[in-house]
N, C-alpha and C positions, 0 to 999 in steps of 0.2 A: 645578560644577566636579569630576571625578572625579580623584584622586591618584593616583599610579602605586602607592604604599607609606600604609599609615597605622600608626601604631607606637603600638602602646597601654600608658604606660609611660615616662616621663620621667628613671630613674635611668639609670647607668651602661650598663644594656645597650639601654634605648630610642635614646640618645643616639648611643652608641655605633654603633649601626646605623644608623641617619638620617646619621651623618656619611659612610658609606662609598656610602650610599644617594643625598646629592646629590650625591657628586664624580662619581659615575660620570652628570652632568648629568640623574638622576631627580629628581622630584620629590615626596617625601616629609614627610606630616603627623605629626607626635608631639601623643598629648595624655594630659596627666594630671592627676590630681587634685591629687598632691603628690608629694614626694622620697621615698617612702612610709619602710621601716627605716631604710635609711643615712641619712636628712634626721635622724632624730632620735639617732643616733649621737654620744656624743661629741668622740669623737677617733682618727684612725687612724693608726697608727703602722707599718702593716703594708705600705703601697704604694706601689709605686715613683715618684720621684721628687721626696717632699717628705720632706726629710729632718728639719725638726721636727714629719712629721706635719700632720694636716689634720684639720678637724673636716667632718663628715659633710655637714654645712648647706653646706659654702664648699664642697666637693667639687662635690655637686648642680648650686649654682648657676653656675659655674665651667663645666660640660659643659652647661647650657643656653646660657650665655651664648657658649660657644665654635660650638652651633648655630644661634644665632641670627645670629650674625656671617656664617655663611653662605649665608642668608637662608633657613632650615630653618622653616616655621609652624611655632610649637608652639599650641598649645589647652592651658587649663589649664581641664578640665571631669571632671565623672566620667562614666566608659560606665556603663551600665547592662544596653546590650545588643550583641548582635551577630548578623546575618543574611549568607546567601548567598544574592544574587538576582542572577544574570549578573559581578557582581562585588560586592566587599564591603560590608557596610549597619556603621556603630557609629555607635548611636545613644549619646549624650551627656544627660545633665540639660536642656540647655539645644536640641541643636542635633543633627544628623542630617548623615554623612558621608557619603563612597563612594570605593571603592580597588579595583586591580587586583590589590592584593595585599595584606598582613596578618600584621604582626609583634605576638606576644603578648610582651610584656617588664616586665609588673606585679609580679613578686614571686614571691613562696611566699606561698600564705596564712598565716598565725600565730593567725589568730582563729575559734576555737574555743568551741564549747558545751561548758559541764560541766554542762547539764542530765542529772539521772540517766534514764536511758532512753536515749538519741540513739544511742550508739554501740550497742545491742545492737539496735536496732530499723530501721536503716538499710540501704534495700534491702525494709524490712515497713512501707512506709508512713511512712516518715523518707525526704526525695529534698533533691535539690541543686539541680537542674534542673528553674524551673516548662516551660520550651519542651520540654525532652526527656518530659516525664513526665506533664502534664496530661491528656493521651488517659486515662491509666489511670483517673482521678479524674470521669467523668463523669456529673453529677449529685450528686457526695455532695458532703459538706461536709469543706472541709480548710481548713488556717490556712497563715500564711506567720510564720515569726520572724525579728522585726527590728526594726527603727526606719525606716532611712533611706531615701534614693531606689531604692536596689537593692528594697531589699522591698516596696514600694508599687508598684515597677516589675513584680515578680512575680507579684505580685498581682492585675495589673491582668491580667497574661497569664493567670491561672487563670480569670477572672469569665466569660467566656464560656461554658466549659465546666461550672465544678463548679456545685452548688445552691448554695451560700454559703460565705463566704471570708472569714473573719477576720485579720486582724495580731494577731501577740500581742505584745508591745514586751517583755514580760518586765520590767516595773516601767522601761523607761524611755519617755520619751517623745518624741511619732510626729515627725516634721518637716512631714509636713501629709500628712490625708484626703485625698486627690484626688476621690472618687467616694461619693458618699450610697452605693455599692450593699458598699460594701468594711466591715465592721466592725472594730472596732478593740478589743481587752481590753488592759491596759495592767496588770493581773494579775502579781504575783511567781508562776513555774512553780518546781514542787516537784518534778514527774516526768513523762514520758512513759512511760505507763502499756497494757499489751497483752499478749496471749497470744504467737499465733506473730503476728501483727500488731499493728500501732498501735489502740489501741481508742480512747483518753482522753487529755486532758489534765489533769495534778491540779494545782488552785492551792495558794500557803500558805495561805491561806485554809481549805481543807478541801473547796473547790468545783470542779466537776468539767466539763468543755466534752469533750462526744463528736466525736470527729472522725475518718475516713478518710486526709487524711496530711494532713504539715505539708511543707514546705518552709522548710529550713535558709537564709538572708539576710540576715547577718547584718553589720555595715559594708558595707562598697563591696565588687564583685565581681572575684573575683581572676581571673590566669590562665587557675587550673582550670576557673574556670564558666563563661568566656569561652567555652575551649577544647569543651567539650562540648557547648554549644548548637550549632554548625556541625559535630559531626559528629569531634571530634580527639580519638584515642585519652589517656585520664588513668592511668595508673598509680601506685598509693601517694602519692597528692596532687602526682604531677608530670605535666607536659604529654610524653609520649612524642615525642620527636624522636630522625633520626638524627644521624650526623657531621658534617652541613651543616644542620642545625635546622632538617631538615623533617618537617611532622608526615604522620601520614597524607592529608591534604587540601591535595588539589593549591593552591597558592597561600597556605599558609598556614603561616605560621613560627613558634617560639618560641625564645626565651632568657632566658640569666640564672639566676635564681634557683629560675622556675617549672620548671626543666627539672630539676633534683634536682642532688645532686654535693655539689661544694666551695660555702660559701656565702657568699663574695668577692668584693668590686670588681674584685678581677682576671681571674677567673674571666665573670663578668657582662660586660665590657670585651671579653674575646673572643667569646664567645658572639654578644653582638651584633653584634663586626663578620664573624666568622660568616653567621650572619642576613643583615644588611644585602648581603653579595657573595652569597647563593645566592638574595635576593629577584632581585637586578642580573640575576642570569646565566638565573632564569624569564622575567622581563619580556621579557627579549631575543632566546630562546627562544618565547614565544608571544604575538609581535604578534599 
């Protein structure tokens, strides 16, 4: 089945977009692992219409229920990759979906690594996209920092290109090693080192691992991670969009916290509405 639009993220931005698309008599699919940062908020007192405030989790559930009541398909799963092959292809942990347009609404990535040396070596051996940069590490030894499905996926992307791929869990327990070709190192990392480029990882037990590149894949893939995979411009860790939530990639839109600005529910709902309306216009003009 080919959907009109796939929306990645089931928070206020993603659900808002889906409502406008569905009401235009089109067929959207919303995919999200959870409600993101809002789901963890204790209470929201500054959002219109709730005289006594509302808990973040309750607001998320109300939005999802509203979408379901309209007949919108909602898939609870983790997105690990996106591609463009005539249509947009979205890969989750358990499935694969296809759509004519794509909206990124997974919020802003707030999970950063504080390992010493990473910031200084970004772009000099430290990368955030295996699909984008694997080519530069042909027949070289590389590592992926992370312990979840997203890290495993990035490592599998590197396997056909690199000489040796090691997953660095930094003391975390890995979900599942799906390939005997992947090496897993669970030692705590002290520092990443190199003069002009990344040269090796230093662990807390004073052992080292020589590598040419390290790909950061902590937690789940953010909107900016996914945007980079299909060539969308990312600036200051935000997906770059115009006033209609369009990216530089035709048929690709982004909304909510991942586009920067005011990190509030009211902005996310507005962004989602704009993205949904823009997607509808794009679909009608590109039949």
